[in-house]
DOTI-808308 format. One line per 10 residues: number of its first residue (from 1); their letters; for each residue y, z, x of C-alpha. Coordinates in pm, 1 decimal, m for minus. Each point is the difference from the previous one (the first is absolute). Layout:
BEGIN
NUM) A) Y Z X; ...
END
This chain:
BEGIN
1) XXXXXXXXXX) 14527.3 4220.9 11672.8; m118.8 238.8 268.3; m294.7 231.5 m12.4; 68.5 362.5 m91.8; 9.8 241.3 289.4; m256.6 274.2 m22.9; 74.5 310.4 203.0; m255.8 101.8 258.0; m172.8 288.0 m170.9; m293.3 150.9 182.3
11) XXXXXXXXXX) m105.4 319.0 m174.8; m204.9 245.4 196.5; m315.4 63.9 m198.4; m262.3 200.2 177.1; m331.1 63.5 m169.5; m319.4 113.9 153.9; m335.1 m147.1 m103.2; m77.7 276.2 m252.0; 339.6 m32.2 m169.2; m38.6 m378.2 m25.8
21) XXXXXXXXXX) m345.0 36.2 m156.3; 135.3 257.6 m245.8; 281.7 m236.9 m99.6; m248.9 m282.3 m54.6; m219.3 224.0 m216.8; 306.2 110.3 m195.7; 95.9 m361.5 m62.6; m346.2 m67.5 m143.8; 25.7 306.2 m223.7; 341.4 m107.4 m129.4
31) XXXXXXXXXX) m125.3 m350.4 m75.0; m298.2 146.5 m186.3; 236.7 213.3 m207.7; 197.7 m313.1 m84.1; m318.2 m178.2 m105.8; m97.9 294.8 m219.2; 335.9 m30.3 m177.5; m67.0 m369.1 m62.4; m345.1 76.0 m143.7; 149.4 270.3 m221.7
41) XXXXXXXXXX) 270.7 m238.7 m122.2; m262.3 m259.0 m91.1; m189.8 261.1 m201.5; 318.8 100.3 m179.7; 74.1 m365.4 m70.0; m337.1 m39.4 m172.9; 46.6 322.2 m198.5; 349.3 m100.5 m112.2; m118.2 m347.7 m94.5; m291.0 127.2 m209.7
51) XXXXXXXXXX) 216.9 264.0 m168.3; 308.3 m213.5 m75.2; m145.1 m338.1 m90.2; m218.1 m137.2 m269.3; m255.4 m122.8 245.0; m117.8 m354.7 m32.6; m266.5 m144.4 223.4; 237.1 m229.2 193.5; 237.3 288.7 68.6; m283.2 223.1 116.5
61) XXXXXXXXXX) m132.3 m271.5 229.7; 348.2 m57.8 140.5; 61.5 365.8 82.8; m352.7 29.0 136.9; 59.6 m294.5 234.8; 331.4 146.0 115.3; m159.3 336.0 81.4; m296.1 m170.2 168.2; 229.2 m195.9 233.9; 193.7 313.8 93.3
71) XXXXXXXXXX) m316.4 203.2 61.3; m144.2 m278.9 215.6; 314.7 14.0 213.5; m24.0 379.3 24.1; m362.8 m29.7 112.1; 97.1 m255.1 266.7; 267.8 235.6 129.4; m246.6 290.0 3.0; m241.5 m207.2 206.4; 274.6 m68.1 254.8
81) XXXXXXXXXX) 84.1 370.0 8.7; m367.8 78.9 58.9; m2.1 m237.1 300.0; 317.1 164.8 129.3; m155.3 345.6 m40.2; m315.4 m106.3 185.7; 212.1 m135.9 285.5; 197.3 324.5 18.9; m317.4 208.0 2.3; m130.3 m217.2 283.1
91) XXXXXXXXXX) 324.0 68.6 189.8; m48.3 371.1 m49.3; m356.5 m20.8 132.3; 129.0 m181.8 307.2; 225.3 290.9 87.2; m273.8 179.7 195.9; m178.1 m304.7 142.0; 85.0 m341.7 139.6; 20.0 m262.2 m273.8; 105.8 m359.1 m19.7
END
């Protein structure tokens, strides 16, 4: 079996420094919006659970653990986005001066 042949596609994408920084900032904003939807969904999950179920301690602990795990993952992602934002801001500062 031979390898598939991929056509030589070289798109011409030209961005200046400001446009690239704006795209990076936009990507952070979109990821933050996605995380806010996840947080909202977790809140709705808790509300639905409390409203629809006869809550027993084991069930409450189970849903609590599930939400805790998800929120921990959201926090980790937010920390990475914060690092990304700090790097982008450093890039923007370097626009006027020589930076490494």
